[in-house]
TIROZA-25684 format. One record per atom (N, C-alpha, C): chain; residue number from 1; x, y, z negated; atom name; residue in one letter. Coordinates in pm, whole numbers, plus 50000, padded with zeros to 5 digits. Layout:
N
VEXVEX / A / NUM / X / Y / Z / CA / A;
...
END
This chain:
113
VEXVEX / A / 1 / 53465 / 40506 / 12466 / N / M;
VEXVEX / A / 1 / 53405 / 40510 / 12354 / CA / M;
VEXVEX / A / 1 / 53350 / 40590 / 12320 / C / M;
VEXVEX / A / 2 / 53204 / 40615 / 12299 / N / T;
VEXVEX / A / 2 / 53141 / 40729 / 12235 / CA / T;
VEXVEX / A / 2 / 53168 / 40731 / 12086 / C / T;
VEXVEX / A / 3 / 53072 / 40917 / 12010 / N / S;
VEXVEX / A / 3 / 53116 / 40993 / 11918 / CA / S;
VEXVEX / A / 3 / 53018 / 41094 / 11957 / C / S;
VEXVEX / A / 4 / 52971 / 41065 / 11832 / N / D;
VEXVEX / A / 4 / 52823 / 41206 / 11789 / CA / D;
VEXVEX / A / 4 / 52939 / 41365 / 11691 / C / D;
VEXVEX / A / 5 / 53108 / 41307 / 11741 / N / L;
VEXVEX / A / 5 / 53170 / 41434 / 11627 / CA / L;
VEXVEX / A / 5 / 53243 / 41564 / 11808 / C / L;
VEXVEX / A / 6 / 53212 / 41653 / 11767 / N / L;
VEXVEX / A / 6 / 53200 / 41793 / 11906 / CA / L;
VEXVEX / A / 6 / 53330 / 41848 / 11809 / C / L;
VEXVEX / A / 7 / 53476 / 41849 / 11874 / N / F;
VEXVEX / A / 7 / 53532 / 41938 / 11833 / CA / F;
VEXVEX / A / 7 / 53554 / 42057 / 11927 / C / F;
VEXVEX / A / 8 / 53521 / 42190 / 11880 / N / V;
VEXVEX / A / 8 / 53520 / 42313 / 11929 / CA / V;
VEXVEX / A / 8 / 53617 / 42411 / 11888 / C / V;
VEXVEX / A / 9 / 53737 / 42497 / 12047 / N / Y;
VEXVEX / A / 9 / 53888 / 42569 / 11940 / CA / Y;
VEXVEX / A / 9 / 53806 / 42796 / 11989 / C / Y;
VEXVEX / A / 10 / 53680 / 42734 / 12094 / N / G;
VEXVEX / A / 10 / 53668 / 42901 / 12142 / CA / G;
VEXVEX / A / 10 / 53529 / 42953 / 12142 / C / G;
VEXVEX / A / 11 / 53441 / 42959 / 12223 / N / T;
VEXVEX / A / 11 / 53314 / 43052 / 12232 / CA / T;
VEXVEX / A / 11 / 53192 / 42921 / 12117 / C / T;
VEXVEX / A / 12 / 53167 / 42785 / 12130 / N / L;
VEXVEX / A / 12 / 53152 / 42748 / 12035 / CA / L;
VEXVEX / A / 12 / 53128 / 42756 / 11925 / C / L;
VEXVEX / A / 13 / 53211 / 42831 / 11863 / N / M;
VEXVEX / A / 13 / 53272 / 42820 / 11734 / CA / M;
VEXVEX / A / 13 / 53218 / 42956 / 11634 / C / M;
VEXVEX / A / 14 / 53157 / 42925 / 11484 / N / R;
VEXVEX / A / 14 / 53062 / 42946 / 11446 / CA / R;
VEXVEX / A / 14 / 53074 / 43131 / 11420 / C / R;
VEXVEX / A / 15 / 53199 / 43170 / 11422 / N / S;
VEXVEX / A / 15 / 53219 / 43354 / 11381 / CA / S;
VEXVEX / A / 15 / 53190 / 43424 / 11551 / C / S;
VEXVEX / A / 16 / 53081 / 43306 / 11676 / N / Y;
VEXVEX / A / 16 / 53070 / 43374 / 11813 / CA / Y;
VEXVEX / A / 16 / 52904 / 43397 / 11746 / C / Y;
VEXVEX / A / 17 / 52929 / 43552 / 11844 / N / A;
VEXVEX / A / 17 / 52735 / 43508 / 11830 / CA / A;
VEXVEX / A / 17 / 52645 / 43447 / 11956 / C / A;
VEXVEX / A / 18 / 52753 / 43370 / 12039 / N / H;
VEXVEX / A / 18 / 52761 / 43317 / 12173 / CA / H;
VEXVEX / A / 18 / 52587 / 43273 / 12092 / C / H;
VEXVEX / A / 19 / 52559 / 43233 / 12224 / N / P;
VEXVEX / A / 19 / 52383 / 43148 / 12235 / CA / P;
VEXVEX / A / 19 / 52450 / 43001 / 12209 / C / P;
VEXVEX / A / 20 / 52453 / 43011 / 12353 / N / M;
VEXVEX / A / 20 / 52584 / 42833 / 12312 / CA / M;
VEXVEX / A / 20 / 52648 / 42797 / 12138 / C / M;
VEXVEX / A / 21 / 52662 / 42868 / 12081 / N / A;
VEXVEX / A / 21 / 52752 / 42807 / 11950 / CA / A;
VEXVEX / A / 21 / 52604 / 42853 / 11874 / C / A;
VEXVEX / A / 22 / 52458 / 42980 / 11893 / N / R;
VEXVEX / A / 22 / 52393 / 42940 / 11810 / CA / R;
VEXVEX / A / 22 / 52348 / 42759 / 11786 / C / R;
VEXVEX / A / 23 / 52295 / 42747 / 11958 / N / L;
VEXVEX / A / 23 / 52270 / 42602 / 11959 / CA / L;
VEXVEX / A / 23 / 52372 / 42431 / 11899 / C / L;
VEXVEX / A / 24 / 52461 / 42535 / 11864 / N / L;
VEXVEX / A / 24 / 52505 / 42424 / 11834 / CA / L;
VEXVEX / A / 24 / 52507 / 42397 / 11639 / C / L;
VEXVEX / A / 25 / 52525 / 42512 / 11673 / N / S;
VEXVEX / A / 25 / 52537 / 42578 / 11400 / CA / S;
VEXVEX / A / 25 / 52374 / 42509 / 11450 / C / S;
VEXVEX / A / 26 / 52270 / 42527 / 11475 / N / A;
VEXVEX / A / 26 / 52092 / 42449 / 11493 / CA / A;
VEXVEX / A / 26 / 52087 / 42328 / 11511 / C / A;
VEXVEX / A / 27 / 52158 / 42276 / 11651 / N / N;
VEXVEX / A / 27 / 52180 / 42168 / 11630 / CA / N;
VEXVEX / A / 27 / 52263 / 41993 / 11576 / C / N;
VEXVEX / A / 28 / 52437 / 42062 / 11505 / N / A;
VEXVEX / A / 28 / 52424 / 41968 / 11471 / CA / A;
VEXVEX / A / 28 / 52443 / 41990 / 11326 / C / A;
VEXVEX / A / 29 / 52577 / 41881 / 11262 / N / D;
VEXVEX / A / 29 / 52599 / 41932 / 11047 / CA / D;
VEXVEX / A / 29 / 52731 / 41984 / 11103 / C / D;
VEXVEX / A / 30 / 52798 / 42128 / 11050 / N / F;
VEXVEX / A / 30 / 52913 / 42152 / 11051 / CA / F;
VEXVEX / A / 30 / 53027 / 42080 / 10958 / C / F;
VEXVEX / A / 31 / 53162 / 41985 / 10956 / N / L;
VEXVEX / A / 31 / 53165 / 41913 / 10832 / CA / L;
VEXVEX / A / 31 / 53305 / 41941 / 10841 / C / L;
VEXVEX / A / 32 / 53361 / 42109 / 10896 / N / G;
VEXVEX / A / 32 / 53494 / 42131 / 10859 / CA / G;
VEXVEX / A / 32 / 53550 / 42182 / 10966 / C / G;
VEXVEX / A / 33 / 53711 / 42261 / 10880 / N / Q;
VEXVEX / A / 33 / 53791 / 42330 / 11038 / CA / Q;
VEXVEX / A / 33 / 53836 / 42186 / 11041 / C / Q;
VEXVEX / A / 34 / 53947 / 42144 / 11165 / N / A;
VEXVEX / A / 34 / 53940 / 42088 / 11257 / CA / A;
VEXVEX / A / 34 / 54119 / 42113 / 11238 / C / A;
VEXVEX / A / 35 / 54216 / 42036 / 11373 / N / S;
VEXVEX / A / 35 / 54291 / 42075 / 11472 / CA / S;
VEXVEX / A / 35 / 54317 / 41953 / 11543 / C / S;
VEXVEX / A / 36 / 54389 / 41995 / 11634 / N / C;
VEXVEX / A / 36 / 54416 / 41868 / 11762 / CA / C;
VEXVEX / A / 36 / 54576 / 41928 / 11808 / C / C;
VEXVEX / A / 37 / 54687 / 41818 / 11848 / N / R;
VEXVEX / A / 37 / 54779 / 41873 / 11935 / CA / R;
VEXVEX / A / 37 / 54722 / 41959 / 12025 / C / R;
VEXVEX / A / 38 / 54793 / 42108 / 12097 / N / G;
VEXVEX / A / 38 / 54769 / 42135 / 12249 / CA / G;
VEXVEX / A / 38 / 54790 / 42315 / 12190 / C / G;
VEXVEX / A / 39 / 54784 / 42335 / 12352 / N / R;
VEXVEX / A / 39 / 54821 / 42400 / 12355 / CA / R;
VEXVEX / A / 39 / 54657 / 42514 / 12361 / C / R;
VEXVEX / A / 40 / 54572 / 42666 / 12380 / N / L;
VEXVEX / A / 40 / 54565 / 42741 / 12395 / CA / L;
VEXVEX / A / 40 / 54620 / 42814 / 12488 / C / L;
VEXVEX / A / 41 / 54538 / 42841 / 12605 / N / Y;
VEXVEX / A / 41 / 54601 / 42924 / 12654 / CA / Y;
VEXVEX / A / 41 / 54460 / 43053 / 12735 / C / Y;
VEXVEX / A / 42 / 54499 / 43186 / 12744 / N / K;
VEXVEX / A / 42 / 54417 / 43224 / 12824 / CA / K;
VEXVEX / A / 42 / 54342 / 43248 / 12971 / C / K;
VEXVEX / A / 43 / 54204 / 43192 / 12939 / N / V;
VEXVEX / A / 43 / 54150 / 43172 / 13101 / CA / V;
VEXVEX / A / 43 / 54017 / 43283 / 13069 / C / V;
VEXVEX / A / 44 / 54067 / 43386 / 13139 / N / K;
VEXVEX / A / 44 / 53985 / 43508 / 13173 / CA / K;
VEXVEX / A / 44 / 53962 / 43548 / 13023 / C / K;
VEXVEX / A / 45 / 53821 / 43565 / 12984 / N / H;
VEXVEX / A / 45 / 53794 / 43617 / 12859 / CA / H;
VEXVEX / A / 45 / 53752 / 43497 / 12838 / C / H;
VEXVEX / A / 46 / 53808 / 43400 / 12839 / N / Y;
VEXVEX / A / 46 / 53824 / 43302 / 12696 / CA / Y;
VEXVEX / A / 46 / 53886 / 43155 / 12703 / C / Y;
VEXVEX / A / 47 / 53910 / 43043 / 12625 / N / P;
VEXVEX / A / 47 / 54018 / 43028 / 12564 / CA / P;
VEXVEX / A / 47 / 54012 / 42854 / 12631 / C / P;
VEXVEX / A / 48 / 54105 / 42809 / 12689 / N / G;
VEXVEX / A / 48 / 54146 / 42675 / 12707 / CA / G;
VEXVEX / A / 48 / 54260 / 42580 / 12650 / C / G;
VEXVEX / A / 49 / 54157 / 42463 / 12632 / N / L;
VEXVEX / A / 49 / 54302 / 42377 / 12535 / CA / L;
VEXVEX / A / 49 / 54356 / 42310 / 12653 / C / L;
VEXVEX / A / 50 / 54535 / 42235 / 12688 / N / V;
VEXVEX / A / 50 / 54598 / 42253 / 12745 / CA / V;
VEXVEX / A / 50 / 54678 / 42147 / 12656 / C / V;
VEXVEX / A / 51 / 54629 / 41940 / 12677 / N / L;
VEXVEX / A / 51 / 54653 / 41809 / 12539 / CA / L;
VEXVEX / A / 51 / 54855 / 41876 / 12541 / C / L;
VEXVEX / A / 52 / 54918 / 41842 / 12436 / N / S;
VEXVEX / A / 52 / 55029 / 41811 / 12396 / CA / S;
VEXVEX / A / 52 / 55031 / 41747 / 12304 / C / S;
VEXVEX / A / 53 / 55161 / 41671 / 12292 / N / N;
VEXVEX / A / 53 / 55273 / 41587 / 12255 / CA / N;
VEXVEX / A / 53 / 55389 / 41659 / 12155 / C / N;
VEXVEX / A / 54 / 55356 / 41789 / 12188 / N / E;
VEXVEX / A / 54 / 55463 / 41819 / 12092 / CA / E;
VEXVEX / A / 54 / 55368 / 41879 / 11917 / C / E;
VEXVEX / A / 55 / 55426 / 41812 / 11800 / N / A;
VEXVEX / A / 55 / 55449 / 41816 / 11642 / CA / A;
VEXVEX / A / 55 / 55390 / 41991 / 11621 / C / A;
VEXVEX / A / 56 / 55460 / 42115 / 11677 / N / A;
VEXVEX / A / 56 / 55441 / 42243 / 11660 / CA / A;
VEXVEX / A / 56 / 55363 / 42271 / 11773 / C / A;
VEXVEX / A / 57 / 55296 / 42249 / 11876 / N / D;
VEXVEX / A / 57 / 55146 / 42312 / 11915 / CA / D;
VEXVEX / A / 57 / 55034 / 42263 / 11904 / C / D;
VEXVEX / A / 58 / 54999 / 42295 / 11764 / N / V;
VEXVEX / A / 58 / 54845 / 42293 / 11657 / CA / V;
VEXVEX / A / 58 / 54757 / 42378 / 11724 / C / V;
VEXVEX / A / 59 / 54599 / 42317 / 11753 / N / V;
VEXVEX / A / 59 / 54543 / 42417 / 11788 / CA / V;
VEXVEX / A / 59 / 54402 / 42430 / 11748 / C / V;
VEXVEX / A / 60 / 54353 / 42531 / 11646 / N / F;
VEXVEX / A / 60 / 54288 / 42441 / 11517 / CA / F;
VEXVEX / A / 60 / 54116 / 42543 / 11601 / C / F;
VEXVEX / A / 61 / 54024 / 42504 / 11535 / N / G;
VEXVEX / A / 61 / 53861 / 42463 / 11539 / CA / G;
VEXVEX / A / 61 / 53746 / 42470 / 11477 / C / G;
VEXVEX / A / 62 / 53687 / 42387 / 11438 / N / E;
VEXVEX / A / 62 / 53645 / 42360 / 11439 / CA / E;
VEXVEX / A / 62 / 53514 / 42234 / 11438 / C / E;
VEXVEX / A / 63 / 53479 / 42126 / 11294 / N / L;
VEXVEX / A / 63 / 53369 / 41972 / 11400 / CA / L;
VEXVEX / A / 63 / 53297 / 41930 / 11341 / C / L;
VEXVEX / A / 64 / 53174 / 41918 / 11440 / N / Y;
VEXVEX / A / 64 / 53131 / 41910 / 11403 / CA / Y;
VEXVEX / A / 64 / 53052 / 41759 / 11463 / C / Y;
VEXVEX / A / 65 / 52907 / 41720 / 11359 / N / R;
VEXVEX / A / 65 / 52894 / 41553 / 11405 / CA / R;
VEXVEX / A / 65 / 52703 / 41636 / 11419 / C / R;
VEXVEX / A / 66 / 52711 / 41599 / 11578 / N / L;
VEXVEX / A / 66 / 52574 / 41654 / 11665 / CA / L;
VEXVEX / A / 66 / 52476 / 41542 / 11636 / C / L;
VEXVEX / A / 67 / 52330 / 41572 / 11605 / N / R;
VEXVEX / A / 67 / 52208 / 41553 / 11590 / CA / R;
VEXVEX / A / 67 / 52152 / 41458 / 11741 / C / R;
VEXVEX / A / 68 / 52155 / 41581 / 11860 / N / A;
VEXVEX / A / 68 / 52112 / 41458 / 11973 / CA / A;
VEXVEX / A / 68 / 52212 / 41464 / 11999 / C / A;
VEXVEX / A / 69 / 52288 / 41390 / 12057 / N / V;
VEXVEX / A / 69 / 52405 / 41345 / 12150 / CA / V;
VEXVEX / A / 69 / 52510 / 41400 / 12250 / C / V;
VEXVEX / A / 70 / 52324 / 41273 / 12322 / N / D;
VEXVEX / A / 70 / 52380 / 41303 / 12503 / CA / D;
VEXVEX / A / 70 / 52351 / 41462 / 12538 / C / D;
VEXVEX / A / 71 / 52209 / 41448 / 12436 / N / D;
VEXVEX / A / 71 / 52073 / 41574 / 12458 / CA / D;
VEXVEX / A / 71 / 52204 / 41712 / 12494 / C / D;
VEXVEX / A / 72 / 52309 / 41741 / 12342 / N / L;
VEXVEX / A / 72 / 52307 / 41831 / 12402 / CA / L;
VEXVEX / A / 72 / 52529 / 41819 / 12457 / C / L;
VEXVEX / A / 73 / 52553 / 41691 / 12456 / N / L;
VEXVEX / A / 73 / 52644 / 41705 / 12494 / CA / L;
VEXVEX / A / 73 / 52589 / 41739 / 12679 / C / L;
VEXVEX / A / 74 / 52507 / 41676 / 12704 / N / R;
VEXVEX / A / 74 / 52437 / 41747 / 12858 / CA / R;
VEXVEX / A / 74 / 52489 / 41891 / 12873 / C / R;
VEXVEX / A / 75 / 52448 / 41950 / 12796 / N / E;
VEXVEX / A / 75 / 52405 / 42074 / 12794 / CA / E;
VEXVEX / A / 75 / 52531 / 42216 / 12770 / C / E;
VEXVEX / A / 76 / 52583 / 42062 / 12644 / N / F;
VEXVEX / A / 76 / 52738 / 42128 / 12644 / CA / F;
VEXVEX / A / 76 / 52818 / 42119 / 12840 / C / F;
VEXVEX / A / 77 / 52807 / 42000 / 12850 / N / D;
VEXVEX / A / 77 / 52888 / 41958 / 13014 / CA / D;
VEXVEX / A / 77 / 52825 / 42105 / 13046 / C / D;
VEXVEX / A / 78 / 52685 / 42117 / 13084 / N / M;
VEXVEX / A / 78 / 52684 / 42246 / 13195 / CA / M;
VEXVEX / A / 78 / 52701 / 42331 / 13149 / C / M;
VEXVEX / A / 79 / 52735 / 42405 / 13038 / N / Y;
VEXVEX / A / 79 / 52762 / 42501 / 12940 / CA / Y;
VEXVEX / A / 79 / 52897 / 42495 / 13083 / C / Y;
VEXVEX / A / 80 / 52939 / 42418 / 13044 / N / E;
VEXVEX / A / 80 / 53156 / 42439 / 13061 / CA / E;
VEXVEX / A / 80 / 53206 / 42350 / 13201 / C / E;
VEXVEX / A / 81 / 53062 / 42411 / 13225 / N / A;
VEXVEX / A / 81 / 53054 / 42419 / 13450 / CA / A;
VEXVEX / A / 81 / 53167 / 42207 / 13409 / C / A;
VEXVEX / A / 82 / 53158 / 42131 / 13398 / N / C;
VEXVEX / A / 82 / 53198 / 42009 / 13438 / CA / C;
VEXVEX / A / 82 / 53045 / 41888 / 13392 / C / C;
VEXVEX / A / 83 / 52965 / 41903 / 13354 / N / G;
VEXVEX / A / 83 / 52842 / 41771 / 13371 / CA / G;
VEXVEX / A / 83 / 52835 / 41776 / 13497 / C / G;
VEXVEX / A / 84 / 52711 / 41695 / 13545 / N / E;
VEXVEX / A / 84 / 52667 / 41622 / 13665 / CA / E;
VEXVEX / A / 84 / 52653 / 41764 / 13759 / C / E;
VEXVEX / A / 85 / 52671 / 41714 / 13929 / N / G;
VEXVEX / A / 85 / 52661 / 41831 / 13996 / CA / G;
VEXVEX / A / 85 / 52757 / 41915 / 14040 / C / G;
VEXVEX / A / 86 / 52895 / 41909 / 13930 / N / F;
VEXVEX / A / 86 / 53000 / 41954 / 13970 / CA / F;
VEXVEX / A / 86 / 53075 / 41911 / 14055 / C / F;
VEXVEX / A / 87 / 53119 / 42016 / 14135 / N / P;
VEXVEX / A / 87 / 53198 / 41896 / 14268 / CA / P;
VEXVEX / A / 87 / 53346 / 41956 / 14147 / C / P;
VEXVEX / A / 88 / 53397 / 41808 / 14131 / N / E;
VEXVEX / A / 88 / 53562 / 41800 / 14088 / CA / E;
VEXVEX / A / 88 / 53643 / 41928 / 14169 / C / E;
VEXVEX / A / 89 / 53760 / 41924 / 14128 / N / P;
VEXVEX / A / 89 / 53828 / 41920 / 14048 / CA / P;
VEXVEX / A / 89 / 53719 / 42011 / 13947 / C / P;
VEXVEX / A / 90 / 53694 / 41997 / 13773 / N / T;
VEXVEX / A / 90 / 53594 / 42109 / 13694 / CA / T;
VEXVEX / A / 90 / 53725 / 42198 / 13645 / C / T;
VEXVEX / A / 91 / 53697 / 42294 / 13628 / N / Q;
VEXVEX / A / 91 / 53761 / 42443 / 13543 / CA / Q;
VEXVEX / A / 91 / 53789 / 42324 / 13365 / C / Q;
VEXVEX / A / 92 / 53736 / 42263 / 13290 / N / Y;
VEXVEX / A / 92 / 53705 / 42178 / 13225 / CA / Y;
VEXVEX / A / 92 / 53663 / 41978 / 13273 / C / Y;
VEXVEX / A / 93 / 53738 / 41942 / 13166 / N / V;
VEXVEX / A / 93 / 53667 / 41748 / 13118 / CA / V;
VEXVEX / A / 93 / 53644 / 41764 / 13042 / C / V;
VEXVEX / A / 94 / 53494 / 41737 / 12983 / N / R;
VEXVEX / A / 94 / 53538 / 41659 / 12823 / CA / R;
VEXVEX / A / 94 / 53616 / 41572 / 12779 / C / R;
VEXVEX / A / 95 / 53632 / 41453 / 12627 / N / Q;
VEXVEX / A / 95 / 53752 / 41383 / 12659 / CA / Q;
VEXVEX / A / 95 / 53744 / 41446 / 12465 / C / Q;
VEXVEX / A / 96 / 53783 / 41269 / 12471 / N / M;
VEXVEX / A / 96 / 53786 / 41199 / 12316 / CA / M;
VEXVEX / A / 96 / 53896 / 41232 / 12323 / C / M;
VEXVEX / A / 97 / 53936 / 41311 / 12215 / N / L;
VEXVEX / A / 97 / 54077 / 41282 / 12163 / CA / L;
VEXVEX / A / 97 / 54113 / 41272 / 12007 / C / L;
VEXVEX / A / 98 / 54181 / 41252 / 11926 / N / P;
VEXVEX / A / 98 / 54229 / 41242 / 11749 / CA / P;
VEXVEX / A / 98 / 54208 / 41402 / 11767 / C / P;
VEXVEX / A / 99 / 54125 / 41443 / 11664 / N / V;
VEXVEX / A / 99 / 54151 / 41539 / 11529 / CA / V;
VEXVEX / A / 99 / 54172 / 41515 / 11420 / C / V;
VEXVEX / A / 100 / 54197 / 41609 / 11283 / N / T;
VEXVEX / A / 100 / 54236 / 41597 / 11173 / CA / T;
VEXVEX / A / 100 / 54171 / 41752 / 11094 / C / T;
VEXVEX / A / 101 / 54102 / 41656 / 11037 / N / L;
VEXVEX / A / 101 / 54043 / 41767 / 10912 / CA / L;
VEXVEX / A / 101 / 54098 / 41834 / 10826 / C / L;
VEXVEX / A / 102 / 54143 / 41934 / 10740 / N / T;
VEXVEX / A / 102 / 54164 / 41966 / 10636 / CA / T;
VEXVEX / A / 102 / 54244 / 41931 / 10542 / C / T;
VEXVEX / A / 103 / 54161 / 41756 / 10469 / N / D;
VEXVEX / A / 103 / 54194 / 41694 / 10401 / CA / D;
VEXVEX / A / 103 / 54323 / 41600 / 10467 / C / D;
VEXVEX / A / 104 / 54344 / 41545 / 10592 / N / G;
VEXVEX / A / 104 / 54389 / 41528 / 10674 / CA / G;
VEXVEX / A / 104 / 54397 / 41393 / 10688 / C / G;
VEXVEX / A / 105 / 54233 / 41368 / 10699 / N / N;
VEXVEX / A / 105 / 54136 / 41319 / 10771 / CA / N;
VEXVEX / A / 105 / 54200 / 41248 / 10874 / C / N;
VEXVEX / A / 106 / 54125 / 41138 / 11027 / N / E;
VEXVEX / A / 106 / 54162 / 41206 / 11165 / CA / E;
VEXVEX / A / 106 / 54059 / 41129 / 11225 / C / E;
VEXVEX / A / 107 / 54004 / 41158 / 11305 / N / R;
VEXVEX / A / 107 / 53864 / 41117 / 11348 / CA / R;
VEXVEX / A / 107 / 53907 / 41166 / 11494 / C / R;
VEXVEX / A / 108 / 53822 / 41046 / 11593 / N / G;
VEXVEX / A / 108 / 53787 / 41048 / 11723 / CA / G;
VEXVEX / A / 108 / 53649 / 41204 / 11769 / C / G;
VEXVEX / A / 109 / 53721 / 41261 / 11825 / N / A;
VEXVEX / A / 109 / 53630 / 41299 / 11892 / CA / A;
VEXVEX / A / 109 / 53588 / 41397 / 11985 / C / A;
VEXVEX / A / 110 / 53540 / 41441 / 12111 / N / W;
VEXVEX / A / 110 / 53461 / 41499 / 12239 / CA / W;
VEXVEX / A / 110 / 53508 / 41637 / 12174 / C / W;
VEXVEX / A / 111 / 53558 / 41700 / 12347 / N / T;
VEXVEX / A / 111 / 53619 / 41880 / 12356 / CA / T;
VEXVEX / A / 111 / 53613 / 41857 / 12448 / C / T;
VEXVEX / A / 112 / 53638 / 41992 / 12496 / N / Y;
VEXVEX / A / 112 / 53649 / 42005 / 12678 / CA / Y;
VEXVEX / A / 112 / 53781 / 42076 / 12645 / C / Y;
VEXVEX / A / 113 / 53851 / 41993 / 12731 / N / I;
VEXVEX / A / 113 / 54015 / 42040 / 12798 / CA / I;
VEXVEX / A / 113 / 54100 / 42066 / 12938 / C / I;
END
């Protein structure tokens, strides 16, 4: 399954001054606040998402439509150290999951878990 949507919940969000957050903002359309089922854990100084089936476990973030999907996903895979050339197991994996926008619409989007 492919998608041009990316759900972010940490250093890639608009509120961060990180260069990769700026790259995302400059090359994608912000679609709004969104959420997914899961829990966030602190991994050193950054968050990590672990998926959950529990209704009470909700992670809030932002949903973007990527303009140059393959190029941007390759960049973000490198940033998350899970792209080509990284030995497995990697700390993060890019996976498609359902996310819910604030209006209740559900979309399939890439995210890093």
